[in-house]
C-alpha positions in Angstrom: 193.7 15.7 168.9 194.7 13.0 166.0 196.7 13.2 163.0 195.8 11.3 160.0 196.6 11.4 156.3 193.9 13.1 154.3 191.8 11.2 151.6 189.9 12.0 148.7 186.9 12.4 150.5 188.4 15.4 152.5 189.0 17.6 149.6 185.9 19.9 150.4 186.7 20.1 153.9 190.3 20.9 153.1 189.6 23.5 150.7 187.3 25.3 153.2 190.3 25.0 155.8 192.6 26.6 153.6 190.4 29.3 152.6 189.6 30.3 156.0 193.0 29.9 157.5 194.6 31.9 154.7 192.0 34.7 154.2 193.9 37.4 156.0 197.2 36.3 154.8 196.6 36.7 151.3 194.6 40.1 151.7 197.7 41.4 153.5 199.9 40.5 150.4 197.5 42.1 147.9 195.2 39.4 146.8 191.6 39.2 147.1 191.2 35.8 148.3 193.1 32.4 148.7 193.3 29.7 146.3 192.6 28.3 143.9 193.3 24.7 145.4 192.9 23.0 142.0 196.2 21.2 142.9 195.0 19.7 146.1 193.7 16.5 145.0 196.9 15.6 143.6 198.7 16.2 146.8 196.3 14.1 148.6 196.4 11.2 146.3 200.3 11.6 146.7 200.1 11.3 150.5 201.6 14.7 151.2 198.7 16.0 153.2 198.1 15.5 157.0 195.1 16.8 159.0 194.7 17.3 162.5 191.2 16.8 164.0 189.4 16.1 167.2 187.9 13.0 166.0 188.1 10.7 162.9 185.9 12.2 160.1 185.3 15.4 162.2 186.0 18.8 160.8 189.8 19.3 160.1 191.4 21.6 162.7 194.6 22.2 160.8 196.6 20.6 157.9 200.2 20.3 157.0 201.4 19.7 153.3 204.8 18.5 152.8 207.3 17.6 149.9 210.6 16.1 150.1 213.5 16.6 147.9 215.5 13.6 148.0 218.8 15.2 146.3 219.1 17.8 149.1 217.7 15.7 151.9 215.2 18.3 152.4 211.6 18.0 153.7 209.6 21.3 153.0 206.4 22.4 154.7 204.8 23.6 151.8 201.5 24.9 153.9 200.8 24.9 157.5 197.2 25.8 157.8 195.1 26.2 161.3 191.3 26.8 161.3 190.9 30.3 162.8 188.9 29.0 165.6 191.7 26.5 166.4 194.7 28.9 166.5 196.5 29.1 169.7 195.4 25.7 170.9 198.6 23.8 169.8 197.4 22.3 166.6 200.2 24.2 164.6 202.6 23.0 167.0 201.5 19.5 166.6 201.7 19.6 162.9 205.2 21.0 162.9 206.4 18.3 165.3 204.8 15.8 162.9 206.8 17.5 159.9 210.0 17.0 162.0 209.2 13.4 162.7 208.7 12.8 158.9 211.6 14.7 158.0 213.8 12.2 160.3 211.9 9.2 159.2 212.7 10.2 155.5 216.2 10.6 156.4 216.2 14.3 155.7 218.7 16.4 157.1 216.9 19.8 156.6 213.5 20.7 157.3 212.4 24.2 155.3 209.1 26.5 155.2 208.5 29.6 153.6 206.8 32.7 154.8 206.4 36.2 153.9 208.8 38.3 155.9 206.4 41.1 156.6 204.5 38.7 158.7 206.7 39.1 161.6 204.3 37.2 164.0 204.6 34.1 161.7 208.5 34.4 161.6 208.7 34.5 165.5 206.2 31.6 165.6 208.5 29.4 163.4 211.5 30.6 165.1 209.9 29.4 168.5 209.7 26.1 167.0 213.2 25.9 166.2 213.4 27.3 162.7 215.9 30.2 161.8 215.7 32.6 159.0 218.2 31.3 156.3 217.0 33.3 153.3 215.1 36.4 152.3 213.9 37.1 149.0 212.2 35.2 146.2 211.4 31.7 146.8 214.1 29.4 145.6 212.1 27.4 143.1 211.1 30.6 141.4 207.4 30.0 141.9 205.1 32.5 143.2 206.8 34.9 145.5 204.1 35.1 147.9 
C-alpha cells in the first residue's frame, strides 16, 4: 500500500470514495446522503488530501484530509475515509500514522479529530490509535455539528 498526495485528476475517484465511506455514517445522523463535496477541489489544490492506494493511479482505498492551525500548533484530521471493501485491512491505521508524521513535521504539538459520539466503535477505534476524548458537544469552530 502506498500513500500520495491527491491531484486534480483524483476528484471523481475521491468523491466516490467519500460517498461510499460515509454512506452509513450520514444515514445514522439523519441525513439522506453524504456530500456535497464542492470544497474538495480546493483542498486537493492546497495539498491537504492524501490517498492510500495499492498502486499509483489505482482506485483509492482511503484518504485523509488534514488542516493545520499554526496559532494553536494543531493539525486536525478533517476527514478519514476508507472504502468499505478496504475497512479492517490497515488502511485507516496507515492514514492516521501519516497524520501523526505530518503533525510532527509541521511542528504541531496537537493532533485533533472530530467524530459523532454516538458512534462508539469509532471513538474506540481512535482511542486504540492514541487519541483521547477531550471534548463533547458542538464542534469548536461552530461549523456543522455533525
